[in-house]
C-alpha positions, 0 to 999 in steps of 0.5 A: 446470437450476433449481438452476443458475438459483438459483445464478446468481440468488443470486450476482448478488444477493450481488454487487449487495448487496456493490456497493451497500453499498460504494457507499453507504459510499463516497458518504458518505465522499467527501461527508464528505471534500469537505466538509472540503476545502471548509472548507480542512481536510485529509482527515486530520490528520497525526500527527507521528512520528520519522524512520526509522532504516534505510538504503537498503541495508536497504530493498533487502535486505529487498525481496530477502528478500521477493521473491526469497529467500522464493519460492525457499525456498517452492519448496524447501519444495514439493519436499521436501513433494512429493518431486519438483521443481516446474515453472513456476507456470503448469504446476502442478496444482491440488494443487501450486499449493495447496502452493506458495501455502501454502509461500510464505505461510509463508516470507513470514511468516518473512521478515516477522518476521525483517525486523521484529526486525532493524530493531527490534534492530539499529537500535534502532527502536521498534515505533512507528517501524515503523508498529506501534501497538496503542493505538487499534486499533479506531479504525484498523480503522474508518478502514481500512474507511472508506478501503477504501470510498472507494478501492475505487470508483475502483480497481475503476473504473480496473481495469474500464476497463483490462480493456476495453483489454487482456487480463488474464493472471490470477493463479494463485490465480484458477484454483485457486479455479475448479478445484475447490470445496474448502474447504481450497484457499479457506482457503489462497487467503484466507490468502495474499492477504488476510492474508499479502500485505497484511502483507508488502507494506504493511510493505515499501512503506509502512513501510520504503520510503516512510518512508525516501524521506520522510527522504531528501527532507527531507535533500535539501531541507536541503542547503547552497546551491550543491550543485545550483546552487539556492538553498534555501528559507531563502535565497530567503525571506531574499532572499540575492542580492537587494537588501534594505531597510537596516533589514530583519531577515533573520529576519522574512522567514523567517516568510513561508514557506508553512506551510499544508499544505492550501493550498500542498501542503506537509506537516509533515516528521518533524523538524517543518518544512514538507516535501512528501511527495508525491514519496515517495508517488508513487515508492513507488506506482510501485515497488509497481505495477511489482512486479505487472507480470506481472498487466498491466493490474492495475498501473494500478489498483494504482498508484491504490490505492497513492497512497491507501495512501501518503496514509493512511500519511503522515497516520497513521504507522500500518500497520494502516489500510493493511493493512485497506484492502489486505486488504479489497480482496483479499478483495472480489476473491476473494469476487467470483471465488468467487461468480461462476457457472462460466459467467463 
């Protein structure tokens, strides 16, 4: 009885310490961010980058590769390993579920490598175009850690609020951790949720989908007048269809287009013009959240998380900070469940 009480007190102390550290860093980060906004500065300066060189069908094809082909291949790997066909995931034993998660992580990594090299070689994109950059990796790690602390508080708060309103069908990995305290099972859970999932999902949603949507929105804004029965920004600026002064130079009014990214909600596009990135971030976030619909109400909190990750990628153009945030969030969730007492 005393040993159980000691475990309970220890787990509560670890949870309180973890929450306190994250809350402190979050408070410092948001204080710094609010101070920048009050000075008329963005939270992060946007780093210019080239336009993405992949098509809509390549984004769809890689999405099918990650979310349909890789899991099917993982099932075949499990059947070969176990020697018998597997039933549905919710009916697997602990050992079978462990094998499936390891196989799924393996096939997802293969799909990730195939997708990256396809875009790298087929489309002649640079690693920088794919959001992969080794220079400044330590800076990106620190930025990801700070962003995690700032995002984790609202994300966990939204998730806690939603759990009060809706029942939660938990992820199979949670049952696996509570089923038996085996070190190799915890290792597989950490590998699948903290390493593989952030790598694959950030590459697909931020690196591919959001980048493609941003370029698509830029192209839509550059369509000539009359395509949608609306005037373009340049036409409105020079005043086509309106009376102008005789000596007015048409080009002079173009400079009246708002160029302040922070005050007017505009961001610099890939081609250097003034373009709005919020549409790409929101659509990507909705898609990202919908892919986790089986874990309702988690998609609500994941939508909030994805908005922050989308902004982070839009500003930096690098995947590493987003991967760090995603990995730390998953690691915090896994750690919280691991140290949670069995009675909870």
